[in-house]
C-alpha positions as CSV (number, residue, x, y, z in Angstrom):
1,M,-18.1,7.0,30.6
2,S,-18.5,9.3,33.7
3,E,-16.2,11.8,32.0
4,V,-18.5,11.9,29.0
5,K,-21.5,12.4,31.2
6,N,-19.8,15.2,33.0
7,K,-18.9,16.9,29.7
8,K,-22.5,16.6,28.6
9,K,-23.8,18.0,31.9
10,K,-21.4,20.9,31.8
11,S,-22.4,21.7,28.2
12,S,-26.1,21.6,29.2
13,M,-25.5,24.0,32.1
14,I,-23.6,26.4,29.9
15,Q,-26.4,26.4,27.3
16,V,-29.0,27.0,30.1
17,S,-26.9,29.9,31.5
18,I,-26.6,31.4,28.0
19,G,-30.4,31.3,27.8
20,V,-31.0,32.8,31.2
21,L,-28.5,35.6,30.6
22,A,-30.1,36.3,27.3
23,V,-33.5,36.7,29.0
24,I,-32.0,38.9,31.7
25,L,-30.3,41.0,29.1
26,A,-33.6,41.4,27.2
27,I,-35.4,42.5,30.5
28,L,-32.6,44.9,31.4
29,I,-32.7,46.4,27.9
30,I,-36.5,46.9,28.2
31,I,-36.0,48.5,31.6
32,M,-33.3,50.7,30.2
33,M,-35.6,51.8,27.4
34,G,-38.2,52.7,30.0
35,I,-35.7,54.7,32.0
36,V,-34.4,56.5,28.9
37,S,-38.0,57.3,28.0
38,D,-38.6,58.6,31.5
39,I,-35.4,60.7,31.3
40,Q,-36.6,62.1,27.9
41,G,-40.0,62.8,29.4
42,T,-38.5,64.5,32.5
43,A,-36.5,66.8,30.2
44,R,-39.7,67.9,28.5
45,I,-41.2,68.4,31.9
46,V,-38.3,70.6,32.9
47,N,-38.7,72.6,29.7
48,Y,-42.5,73.0,30.2
49,T,-42.0,73.9,33.9
50,G,-39.7,76.7,32.7
51,L,-42.2,77.6,30.0
52,V,-45.0,77.9,32.7
53,R,-42.8,80.4,34.6
54,G,-41.9,82.4,31.5
55,E,-45.5,82.5,30.2
56,T,-46.8,83.5,33.6
57,Q,-44.2,86.4,33.7
58,R,-45.4,87.5,30.3
59,I,-49.1,87.4,31.4
60,I,-48.3,89.5,34.5
61,K,-46.5,92.1,32.4
62,L,-49.3,92.3,29.9
63,E,-52.0,92.6,32.7
64,V,-50.0,95.4,34.4
65,A,-49.7,97.1,31.0
66,G,-53.5,96.8,30.6
67,E,-53.3,94.1,27.9
68,Q,-55.3,91.0,28.5
69,D,-54.5,87.6,27.0
70,D,-56.9,84.9,28.2
71,A,-55.7,82.4,25.6
72,M,-52.2,82.5,27.1
73,I,-53.7,82.0,30.6
74,Q,-55.6,79.0,29.3
75,E,-52.4,77.7,27.7
76,V,-50.6,77.9,31.0
77,R,-53.4,76.1,32.7
78,S,-53.1,73.2,30.1
79,F,-49.4,73.1,30.6
80,I,-49.8,72.8,34.4
81,D,-52.4,70.1,33.9
82,G,-50.1,68.2,31.5
83,L,-47.3,68.5,34.0
84,R,-49.4,67.0,36.7
85,N,-51.3,64.3,34.8
86,G,-49.4,63.8,31.5
87,N,-50.6,64.9,28.1
88,T,-50.2,63.0,24.9
89,K,-50.9,66.1,22.8
90,L,-48.1,68.0,24.5
91,N,-46.0,64.8,24.6
92,L,-45.7,65.1,28.4
93,V,-45.4,62.0,30.6
94,Y,-46.7,61.5,34.1
95,L,-43.9,61.9,36.5
96,N,-44.3,59.3,39.2
97,D,-42.6,61.3,41.9
98,T,-44.5,62.3,45.1
99,D,-42.5,65.4,45.8
100,F,-42.8,66.6,42.3
101,Q,-46.6,65.9,42.2
102,N,-47.0,67.7,45.5
103,K,-45.1,70.7,44.2
104,M,-47.2,70.6,41.0
105,Q,-50.4,70.7,43.1
106,E,-48.9,73.7,44.9
107,L,-48.1,75.2,41.6
108,D,-51.6,74.6,40.4
109,E,-53.0,76.3,43.5
110,G,-50.5,79.1,43.2
111,F,-51.6,79.8,39.6
112,S,-55.3,79.7,40.7
113,D,-54.5,82.3,43.4
114,L,-52.6,84.4,40.9
115,Y,-55.5,84.2,38.4
116,K,-57.8,85.6,41.2
117,E,-55.5,88.5,41.7
118,I,-55.6,89.1,37.9
119,C,-59.4,89.1,37.9
120,L,-59.3,91.5,40.9
121,G,-56.9,93.8,39.2
122,R,-59.0,93.9,36.1
123,S,-62.0,95.1,38.1
124,E,-60.5,97.3,40.8
125,G,-57.0,98.1,39.5
126,Y,-53.7,96.4,40.0
127,E,-52.6,98.9,42.7
128,K,-55.2,97.4,45.0
129,T,-53.9,93.8,44.4
130,D,-51.0,91.8,45.7
131,I,-50.2,90.5,42.2
132,I,-46.5,91.2,42.2
133,S,-45.7,89.4,45.5
134,R,-48.0,86.5,44.5
135,S,-46.3,86.2,41.1
136,E,-42.9,86.2,42.9
137,D,-44.1,83.3,45.1
138,F,-45.4,81.5,42.0
139,F,-42.1,81.9,40.3
140,V,-40.3,80.4,43.3
141,I,-42.7,77.4,43.2
142,C,-41.9,77.0,39.4
143,D,-38.2,77.0,40.1
144,E,-38.7,74.4,42.9
145,A,-40.8,72.2,40.6
146,T,-38.1,72.5,37.9
147,G,-35.5,71.5,40.5
148,L,-37.6,68.5,41.6
149,A,-37.9,67.4,38.0
150,E,-34.2,67.7,37.4
151,K,-33.6,65.8,40.6
152,Y,-35.9,63.0,39.4
153,S,-34.1,63.0,36.1
154,Q,-30.7,62.7,37.8
155,K,-32.0,59.8,39.9
156,K,-33.1,58.1,36.7
157,A,-29.8,58.8,35.1
158,T,-28.1,57.2,38.1
159,S,-30.3,54.2,37.7
160,L,-29.6,54.1,34.0
161,S,-25.8,54.2,34.7
162,L,-26.2,51.3,37.1
163,L,-28.3,49.4,34.7
164,E,-25.8,49.9,32.0
165,K,-23.2,48.3,34.2
166,Y,-25.5,45.3,34.8
167,I,-26.1,45.1,31.1
168,T,-22.4,45.3,30.3
169,A,-21.6,42.6,32.8
170,D,-24.4,40.4,31.4
171,I,-23.2,41.0,27.9
172,V,-19.5,40.2,28.9
173,V,-20.5,36.9,30.6
174,L,-22.9,36.1,27.8
175,M,-20.2,36.7,25.2
176,L,-17.7,34.6,27.2
177,L,-20.1,31.7,27.3
178,I,-21.0,32.1,23.7
179,G,-17.3,32.4,22.8
180,Y,-16.6,29.2,24.8
181,E,-19.4,27.4,23.0
182,F,-18.2,28.8,19.7
183,I,-14.6,27.5,20.4
184,K,-16.1,24.2,21.4
185,A,-18.2,24.2,18.2
186,I,-15.0,24.9,16.1
187,Q,-13.2,22.1,17.9
188,Y,-16.1,19.7,17.4
189,A,-16.3,20.7,13.7
190,A,-12.5,20.1,13.4
191,M,-12.9,16.8,15.2
192,N,-15.8,15.9,12.9
193,R,-13.7,16.8,9.9
194,L,-10.9,14.7,11.3
195,L,-13.2,11.8,12.0
196,Q,-14.8,12.1,8.5
197,R,-11.3,12.2,7.1
198,K,-10.4,9.1,9.0
199,V,-13.6,7.4,7.9
200,Y,-12.9,8.1,4.3
201,L,-9.1,8.2,4.2
202,D,-6.6,5.4,4.0
203,D,-3.8,6.2,6.4
204,A,-1.2,3.9,4.7
205,T,-1.5,5.6,1.2
206,G,-3.2,8.9,1.8
207,L,-5.9,8.0,-0.7
208,P,-9.7,7.7,-0.1
209,N,-10.3,4.3,1.5
210,K,-12.6,1.4,0.9
211,N,-15.6,3.3,2.6
212,K,-15.3,6.1,0.1
213,C,-14.9,3.7,-2.8
214,E,-18.0,1.7,-1.7
215,E,-19.9,4.9,-1.4
216,L,-19.1,5.8,-5.0
217,L,-19.9,2.3,-6.2
218,S,-23.3,2.3,-4.4
219,E,-24.6,5.1,-6.7
220,E,-27.4,3.8,-8.9
221,E,-27.1,6.3,-11.7
222,T,-24.1,7.0,-13.8
223,D,-23.3,9.9,-16.2
224,A,-22.8,9.0,-19.8
225,D,-19.1,10.1,-19.6
226,T,-18.3,8.1,-16.5
227,G,-15.4,5.5,-16.6
228,V,-14.3,3.0,-14.0
229,C,-10.9,1.5,-13.7
230,S,-10.0,-1.5,-11.5
231,F,-6.3,-1.9,-10.6
232,D,-4.8,-4.9,-8.9
233,L,-1.1,-5.2,-7.7
234,N,0.9,-8.3,-8.6
235,N,3.6,-10.1,-6.5
236,L,2.4,-8.6,-3.2
237,R,2.2,-12.1,-1.5
238,R,5.7,-13.0,-2.7
239,I,7.1,-9.7,-1.3
240,N,5.3,-10.3,2.0
241,D,6.5,-13.8,2.3
242,S,10.1,-13.2,1.3
243,R,10.8,-9.7,2.7
244,G,8.0,-9.2,5.3
245,H,4.8,-7.1,5.5
246,E,6.7,-3.8,6.0
247,A,8.2,-4.3,2.5
248,G,4.7,-5.2,1.2
249,D,3.3,-2.0,2.7
250,A,6.0,0.1,1.1
251,Y,5.3,-1.6,-2.2
252,I,1.6,-0.7,-1.9
253,R,2.5,2.9,-0.9
254,R,4.8,3.3,-3.9
255,F,2.1,2.2,-6.2
256,A,-0.5,4.5,-4.6
257,I,1.7,7.6,-4.9
258,C,2.7,6.9,-8.5
259,L,-1.0,6.1,-9.5
260,R,-2.3,9.4,-7.9
261,A,0.5,11.4,-9.6
262,S,-0.2,9.8,-13.0
263,I,-4.0,10.2,-13.0
264,P,-5.3,13.8,-13.6
265,A,-6.1,15.6,-10.4
266,E,-9.8,16.1,-11.1
267,Q,-10.3,12.3,-11.4
268,F,-11.0,10.1,-8.4
269,V,-8.3,7.6,-7.2
270,G,-9.0,5.4,-4.1
271,R,-7.8,2.3,-2.4
272,A,-10.6,-0.3,-2.6
273,G,-8.8,-2.6,-0.1
274,G,-5.6,-4.6,0.2
275,D,-3.8,-4.4,-3.2
276,E,-6.9,-3.2,-5.1
277,F,-7.3,0.3,-6.3
278,L,-10.2,2.2,-7.9
279,V,-10.2,5.1,-10.4
280,V,-13.4,6.9,-11.5
281,T,-13.1,9.3,-14.4
282,H,-15.5,11.8,-16.0
283,G,-15.2,13.2,-19.5
284,L,-12.7,10.6,-20.9
285,D,-13.7,8.6,-24.0
286,R,-12.1,5.2,-24.9
287,E,-9.1,6.7,-26.7
288,Q,-8.4,9.2,-23.9
289,M,-8.8,6.5,-21.3
290,T,-6.4,4.3,-23.2
291,Q,-3.9,7.1,-23.4
292,C,-4.3,7.8,-19.7
293,L,-3.6,4.2,-18.8
294,E,-0.6,4.1,-21.1
295,K,0.8,7.1,-19.2
296,V,0.3,5.3,-16.0
297,R,2.2,2.3,-17.4
298,R,5.1,4.6,-18.4
299,D,5.2,6.3,-15.1
300,M,5.2,3.0,-13.2
301,A,8.1,1.7,-15.4
302,E,10.0,5.0,-14.7
303,E,9.4,4.7,-11.0
304,S,10.5,1.1,-11.0
305,R,13.9,2.0,-12.3
306,V,14.8,3.2,-8.9
307,Y,13.7,-0.2,-7.4
308,P,14.9,-2.8,-9.9
309,D,14.4,-5.6,-7.3
310,T,10.7,-4.8,-6.6
311,Q,9.4,-3.3,-9.8
312,L,5.8,-2.2,-9.7
313,S,3.7,-4.8,-11.4
314,Y,-0.1,-4.5,-11.8
315,A,-3.1,-5.4,-13.9
316,V,-5.8,-2.9,-14.9
317,G,-9.2,-3.1,-16.6
318,F,-11.7,-0.4,-17.4
319,A,-15.3,0.0,-18.4
320,L,-17.1,3.1,-19.8
321,A,-20.7,4.0,-19.0
322,C,-21.4,4.8,-22.7
323,D,-20.7,1.1,-23.5
324,F,-23.2,-0.1,-20.9
325,P,-26.3,2.2,-21.0
326,G,-28.4,2.2,-17.8
327,S,-25.8,0.4,-15.8
328,T,-25.1,1.2,-12.1
329,M,-21.7,2.1,-10.8
330,R,-21.4,-1.4,-9.2
331,E,-22.2,-3.1,-12.6
332,L,-19.7,-0.8,-14.3
333,F,-17.1,-1.8,-11.8
334,N,-17.8,-5.5,-12.2
335,C,-17.2,-5.1,-16.0
336,A,-13.9,-3.3,-15.3
337,D,-12.9,-6.0,-12.8
338,K,-13.5,-8.7,-15.4
339,N,-11.3,-6.8,-17.9
340,M,-8.7,-6.4,-15.2
341,Y,-8.4,-10.2,-14.7
342,I,-8.0,-10.7,-18.4
343,N,-5.1,-8.2,-18.3
344,K,-3.7,-9.9,-15.2
345,N,-3.4,-13.2,-17.1
346,H,-1.5,-11.4,-19.9
347,V,0.8,-9.6,-17.5
348,K,1.5,-12.7,-15.5
349,R,2.3,-14.7,-18.6
350,E,4.7,-12.0,-19.8
351,E,6.4,-11.9,-16.4
352,A,6.5,-15.7,-16.2
353,A,8.0,-15.9,-19.6
354,A,10.6,-13.3,-18.7
355,E,11.4,-15.1,-15.4
356,K,11.7,-18.4,-17.2
357,N,14.0,-16.9,-19.8
358,Q,16.2,-15.5,-17.0
359,G,16.1,-18.9,-15.3
360,Y,17.2,-20.6,-18.5
361,Q,20.1,-18.2,-18.9
362,L,21.1,-18.8,-15.3
363,L,21.0,-22.5,-15.8
364,K,23.3,-22.2,-18.7
365,L,25.7,-20.4,-16.4
366,L,25.2,-23.2,-13.9
367,N,25.8,-26.0,-16.4
368,Q,29.2,-24.4,-17.4
369,H,30.6,-25.7,-14.1
370,G,30.1,-29.3,-15.4
371,S,28.5,-30.7,-12.2
372,N,25.2,-32.5,-12.0
373,F,23.5,-30.1,-9.6
374,S,20.2,-31.5,-8.4
375,D,18.8,-28.2,-7.0
376,C,19.7,-24.5,-7.4
377,L,18.6,-21.2,-5.9
378,Y,18.9,-17.8,-7.5
379,C,19.7,-15.4,-4.6
380,D,19.6,-11.7,-4.2
381,A,22.2,-10.5,-1.7
382,R,20.8,-7.0,-1.5
383,M,17.2,-8.0,-1.0
384,D,17.9,-11.1,1.1
385,T,15.6,-13.3,-1.1
386,Y,15.9,-16.4,-3.2
387,R,14.0,-18.2,-6.0
388,A,14.4,-21.8,-6.9
389,I,15.4,-22.2,-10.6
390,R,15.9,-26.0,-10.3
391,S,14.4,-28.3,-7.8
392,S,14.1,-32.0,-7.5
393,E,10.9,-33.7,-6.4
394,N,12.1,-34.1,-2.8
395,F,13.8,-30.7,-2.4
396,F,13.3,-29.4,1.1
397,L,13.1,-25.7,0.5
398,A,10.1,-23.7,-0.7
399,S,10.1,-22.3,-4.2
400,D,11.0,-18.8,-2.9
401,G,11.5,-16.9,0.3
402,A,14.2,-15.1,2.4
403,Y,17.8,-16.2,1.8
404,S,18.8,-15.9,5.4
405,G,15.8,-18.1,6.4
406,A,16.8,-20.7,3.8
407,V,20.4,-20.6,5.2
408,E,19.1,-21.4,8.7
409,Q,16.9,-24.3,7.4
410,I,19.9,-25.7,5.4
411,I,22.1,-25.5,8.5
412,E,19.5,-27.1,10.9
413,E,18.2,-29.8,8.5
414,Q,21.1,-30.7,6.3
415,I,24.4,-30.0,8.1
416,E,25.9,-32.1,10.9
417,K,26.4,-30.3,14.2
418,S,30.2,-30.3,13.9
419,C,30.2,-28.2,10.7
420,Q,27.2,-26.0,11.3
421,A,29.1,-23.0,12.7
422,D,31.6,-22.8,9.9
423,I,29.1,-23.3,7.1
424,R,26.6,-20.8,8.7
425,E,29.3,-18.2,8.8
426,G,30.4,-18.9,5.2
427,L,26.9,-18.6,3.8
428,Q,26.2,-15.2,5.4
429,I,25.8,-12.4,2.8
430,S,28.4,-10.3,4.5
431,E,31.0,-13.1,4.1
432,L,30.0,-13.7,0.5
433,Q,30.4,-10.1,-0.4
434,K,33.9,-10.2,1.1
435,K,35.0,-13.3,-0.9
436,M,33.2,-12.9,-4.2
437,H,34.6,-10.1,-6.4
438,T,35.0,-11.9,-9.8
439,K,33.3,-14.6,-11.8
440,K,36.0,-17.0,-10.7
441,D,35.3,-16.6,-7.0
442,V,33.3,-19.8,-6.7
443,L,32.9,-21.2,-3.2
444,E,32.3,-24.9,-2.2
445,Y,31.2,-26.4,1.2
446,E,31.1,-30.2,1.7
447,Y,29.0,-31.8,4.3
448,N,27.5,-35.2,5.3
449,I,23.9,-35.7,6.1
450,G,24.1,-39.4,7.1
451,K,23.7,-41.0,3.7
452,Q,25.6,-44.2,3.2
453,G,28.1,-44.1,0.3
454,A,27.6,-40.4,-0.4
455,Y,28.2,-36.9,0.8
456,N,26.9,-33.5,-0.3
457,R,28.3,-30.2,-1.6
458,L,27.1,-26.6,-1.6
459,T,28.4,-24.5,-4.5
460,L,28.1,-20.7,-4.6
461,I,28.5,-19.1,-8.0
462,P,28.5,-15.2,-8.4
463,V,26.3,-13.8,-11.1
464,D,26.6,-10.0,-10.9
465,W,27.4,-7.0,-8.7
466,D,25.6,-3.8,-8.0
467,E,26.7,-0.2,-8.8
468,D,28.8,-0.2,-5.6
469,K,30.6,-3.4,-6.8
470,K,29.0,-5.4,-4.0
471,L,27.7,-8.9,-4.8
472,H,24.1,-8.6,-5.9
473,H,23.0,-12.0,-7.3
474,F,24.5,-15.4,-6.9
475,L,23.6,-19.1,-7.4
476,L,23.5,-21.6,-4.5
477,A,23.6,-25.1,-6.0
478,F,23.2,-28.5,-4.3
479,E,25.1,-31.7,-5.4
480,T,25.4,-35.2,-4.1
481,I,28.7,-37.0,-4.6
482,R,28.7,-40.8,-4.5
483,K,31.6,-42.9,-3.1
484,T,32.3,-45.7,-5.6
485,S,34.5,-47.5,-3.1
486,E,31.4,-48.1,-0.9
487,G,29.4,-50.0,-3.5
488,Q,27.9,-49.4,-6.9
489,T,24.7,-47.5,-7.5
490,G,21.7,-49.8,-7.9
491,A,19.9,-49.9,-11.3
492,K,16.8,-48.4,-9.9
493,E,18.7,-45.5,-8.3
494,Q,20.7,-45.0,-11.5
495,L,17.5,-44.8,-13.6
496,Q,16.0,-42.5,-11.1
497,L,18.9,-40.2,-11.3
498,Y,18.8,-40.3,-15.1
499,Y,15.1,-39.5,-15.3
500,E,15.3,-36.9,-12.6
501,Q,17.9,-35.2,-14.8
502,L,15.7,-35.6,-17.9
503,K,12.7,-34.3,-16.1
504,Q,14.6,-31.2,-14.9
505,S,15.8,-30.6,-18.4
506,I,12.2,-30.9,-19.7
507,L,11.0,-28.4,-17.1
508,E,13.9,-26.0,-17.7
509,N,13.6,-26.1,-21.5
510,D,9.8,-26.3,-21.7
511,S,9.7,-29.2,-24.2
512,Y,10.8,-32.8,-24.3
513,V,12.6,-32.2,-27.6
514,D,14.7,-29.4,-26.1
515,A,15.5,-31.5,-23.2
516,L,16.8,-34.3,-25.4
517,L,18.8,-31.9,-27.5
518,E,20.4,-30.5,-24.4
519,L,21.4,-33.9,-23.1
520,S,22.7,-35.1,-26.4
521,D,25.9,-34.6,-28.4
522,V,24.8,-36.7,-31.4
523,I,21.4,-37.8,-32.7
524,Y,20.6,-40.2,-35.5
525,T,17.5,-42.0,-36.7
526,V,17.0,-45.6,-37.6
527,N,14.2,-47.5,-39.4
528,L,14.1,-50.7,-37.2
529,T,11.6,-52.4,-39.5
530,K,13.9,-52.2,-42.5
531,D,17.2,-52.1,-40.7
532,V,18.2,-48.7,-42.1
533,L,20.3,-46.0,-40.4
534,E,18.7,-43.1,-42.2
535,R,20.4,-39.9,-41.2
536,R,22.6,-38.2,-38.6
537,I,21.5,-34.9,-37.1
538,V,24.3,-32.4,-36.4
539,L,23.3,-30.3,-33.4
540,N,24.2,-26.6,-33.4
541,G,27.4,-26.0,-31.6
542,K,28.2,-29.7,-31.3
543,E,29.8,-30.4,-34.7
544,Q,33.1,-31.5,-33.2
545,K,31.4,-34.0,-30.8
546,S,29.4,-35.4,-33.8
547,R,32.7,-36.1,-35.6
548,E,34.2,-37.7,-32.5
549,L,31.2,-40.0,-31.6
550,F,29.9,-40.9,-35.0
551,M,32.0,-42.8,-37.5
552,D,32.5,-41.4,-41.0
553,Y,30.0,-43.7,-42.6
554,S,28.0,-43.3,-45.8
555,L,24.3,-42.9,-45.2
556,P,21.8,-44.4,-45.5
557,C,23.2,-47.8,-44.5
558,S,22.4,-50.9,-42.5
559,Y,22.2,-50.1,-38.8
560,Q,23.5,-53.6,-37.9
561,D,26.5,-53.2,-40.2
562,Y,27.3,-49.8,-38.7
563,C,27.1,-51.1,-35.1
564,W,29.3,-54.1,-35.8
565,E,31.9,-51.8,-37.4
566,Y,31.8,-49.5,-34.4
567,E,32.0,-52.5,-32.0
568,K,35.7,-52.9,-32.8
569,K,36.3,-49.8,-30.7
570,I,34.4,-51.0,-27.6
571,T,36.3,-52.3,-24.6
572,Q,35.7,-55.9,-23.4
573,E,34.5,-54.7,-20.0
574,T,31.5,-52.8,-21.5
575,I,30.8,-54.7,-24.8
576,A,27.9,-56.6,-23.2
577,G,26.0,-53.4,-22.6
578,Y,26.8,-52.1,-26.1
579,C,25.5,-55.3,-27.8
580,M,22.1,-54.8,-26.2
581,T,21.3,-52.1,-28.8
582,D,23.4,-53.1,-31.9
583,N,20.7,-55.1,-33.7
584,C,17.4,-54.0,-35.1
585,E,15.8,-57.3,-34.4
586,K,16.7,-57.1,-30.7
587,L,15.3,-53.6,-30.5
588,R,12.0,-54.6,-32.3
589,K,11.5,-57.4,-29.8
590,R,12.0,-55.1,-26.9
591,F,9.5,-52.7,-28.4
592,E,6.9,-55.5,-29.0
593,N,7.4,-56.4,-25.3
594,G,6.3,-52.9,-24.3
595,E,9.7,-51.1,-24.0
596,T,9.8,-47.8,-25.7
597,N,13.2,-46.6,-24.6
598,M,16.4,-47.9,-23.1
599,S,19.8,-46.6,-22.2
600,V,23.2,-48.2,-22.0
601,E,26.7,-46.9,-21.3
602,Y,29.9,-48.2,-22.8
603,C,33.6,-47.4,-23.2
604,A,35.3,-46.9,-26.6
605,R,39.1,-46.9,-27.2
606,E,40.0,-44.2,-29.8
607,D,42.7,-44.6,-32.4
608,D,45.1,-42.5,-30.3
609,G,44.6,-44.9,-27.4
610,S,42.4,-42.5,-25.3
611,I,39.3,-43.8,-23.5
612,R,35.9,-42.3,-24.2
613,W,32.7,-43.1,-22.2
614,V,29.5,-42.8,-24.2
615,Q,25.9,-43.0,-23.0
616,K,23.5,-44.3,-25.7
617,T,19.7,-43.8,-25.4
618,V,17.3,-45.4,-27.8
619,L,13.8,-44.0,-28.0
620,M,11.4,-46.1,-30.1
621,T,7.9,-45.5,-31.6
622,R,5.5,-47.0,-34.1
623,M,4.5,-45.0,-37.1
624,V,2.2,-45.8,-40.1
625,V,3.6,-44.7,-43.4
626,F,2.1,-44.8,-46.9
627,D,4.3,-46.7,-49.3
628,T,4.0,-45.0,-52.7
629,E,5.4,-48.1,-54.5
630,I,2.8,-50.6,-53.3
631,L,0.2,-47.9,-52.6
632,A,-0.6,-49.2,-49.1
633,E,-0.1,-48.2,-45.5
634,I,2.7,-50.0,-43.7
635,P,3.4,-50.0,-39.9
636,M,7.0,-49.1,-39.2
637,I,9.0,-49.0,-36.0
638,Y,11.4,-46.1,-35.8
639,A,14.1,-45.2,-33.3
640,I,15.9,-42.0,-32.5
641,I,19.2,-42.6,-30.9
642,L,21.0,-40.1,-28.7
643,L,24.7,-40.3,-27.8
644,Q,26.2,-38.3,-25.0
645,D,29.9,-38.1,-24.1
646,T,30.2,-38.9,-20.4
647,T,34.0,-39.1,-20.2
648,Q,34.3,-35.9,-18.1
649,R,31.8,-37.2,-15.6
650,H,33.7,-40.5,-15.2
651,E,37.0,-38.6,-14.9
652,R,35.5,-36.4,-12.1
653,D,34.2,-39.5,-10.4
654,E,37.6,-41.1,-10.6
655,Q,39.3,-38.0,-9.4
656,E,36.9,-37.8,-6.5
657,Q,37.5,-41.5,-5.8
658,A,41.2,-40.9,-5.9
659,R,40.9,-38.0,-3.5
660,L,38.8,-39.9,-1.1
661,Q,41.1,-42.9,-1.3
662,A,44.1,-40.7,-0.6
663,A,42.2,-39.2,2.3
664,F,41.3,-42.7,3.5
665,N,44.9,-43.9,3.2
666,E,46.1,-40.8,5.1
667,M,43.7,-41.5,7.8
668,R,44.8,-45.2,8.0
669,A,48.4,-44.1,8.1
670,E,47.7,-41.7,10.9
671,S,45.8,-44.5,12.7
672,R,48.7,-46.9,12.3
673,A,51.1,-44.3,13.5
674,K,49.0,-43.7,16.6
675,T,48.7,-47.5,17.2
676,N,52.5,-48.0,16.9
677,F,53.1,-45.0,19.3
678,L,50.7,-46.4,21.8
679,S,52.3,-49.9,21.5
680,R,55.7,-48.4,22.1
681,M,54.4,-46.4,25.1
682,S,52.8,-49.5,26.5
683,M,56.1,-51.5,26.1
684,I,58.1,-48.7,27.8
685,S,55.5,-48.6,30.6
686,G,55.8,-52.4,31.0
687,H,59.6,-52.2,31.3
688,L,59.3,-49.5,33.8
């Protein structure tokens, strides 16, 4: 604060000094002009002093020659009077010098004496006068007066020279001070421009900032050819959350640079704040504006090719003043903003559809591995991000985020302490890139989170590689493995697992029908009211399964007859479950009691002796149909029955059980060996 005061005080002193020096300079110049005038007047005095001498000589010569010239005598008298007192007519100044004035008085007296001699000579003759000697004395006085005038002039010239030095010094100091103030003024102007630039410039993007945008939008009147565009970036929050705010700032900066380059230079482009941008155009009609925005879209798409993982996504809306006569800039912007939100909904739907389609393709890849993965992440090794493409109700990770952060959460919350170091190392991106080079390089990590009768498995599946042949995208899937030797799964848990799988299938396929189709190998329909198995639906790509699971039976037929015929293949251990759905009357009673669906699993022995496990799901509904024979509406109960071959799942469970049993037996054998060893050592110790 004191420094600012000192600067202000110094500036005030300099300004006062400049004023004083300017006044002094003016005074010195006035004095100089007076001195110059005196010098000029002195020069005329010297001239006239010489003229008095010359005229007097001429008068004496004429008088001696007998020629009289009283006019010349009078002229000399006027010259002498002018030299003594100044004369405006003769342009003679009064010479304020005592010696000169005394000499001029002597000169005046000398001329008077000389005139007396002239008068005497005219009357008595010049031989009787002393006119020659007196004229000589007069001429000496004239010379002395001239010398005094020249001396006075020299003194004034000396004063003028000194005054010039003072004036020069004053001018130099004044110019230095003025120069200093001028430099300061330039600096202040530059600082003001810089401050103004900062006030109206966004440092992050180089575009005019919110202040400038608000200034434009505060204008009350708009030209008829004015247009306003409102831009809003998409996915910024996702980038900030998953990759950090530096990545988000870079995303904004990329968009700003591309937008400024795409819009014509004469049109205004500014950052209205955050991820919002403003464009104000002049001279563009609707067609030209549309073409301009299409060019922006193309340029953004071209720029995004360099950044495939963070492609520029935005929404834009515009409004033209010609469509809203009399509107202010703010009102025009509000209209553009509404159109922008309409566009944002379309863009987000398109992106969501593309993302969902990608997720569906990824889940197809996941399902090829044959495991019942409850949750799955789609991970980007290059960007260190993930996105959940399948998640159960109780999944512990967020829907998206940083992969490295997810790894730490998995380790801390899911993995027992003894395995944390190994699994943490195995899940690092650097390790995955070393181990995953082909589609077959699938990695698995097993762990136990304290569940009774179960353990968990992480499965990493490579998806693609970048241009440098480094792992780019991969799947991280979660799976729970149950130990059948430690008790059977309860009915509630089993149903929960089934419906969780069904729910995920519905979410992933966007419709209940698609979910059922995905989970089914064979579908057929039954009229439960009339006991008619009406038709079999052969699913695309599952023709072989349809032949294996559905008997070659002529349709339509009795559903009960078909089931009793198929019952011959069912094993005795599972026939009870099968018989729960083999009769239309049983199913109708269940439906009347409020059950709309049920599921059973049974085992069938094929003709070649092989065993096939089948899951049968019955979905029932009531429909009203119009009977064209009796011309009346009749309520009917229909069922759609889905069959799914679960043999592979049972085989995997059995293989897992066998592996666990072998591991258990190995542990028991090692334990017995240790026990026997300790017993022998104890006996030896006893003998000793």
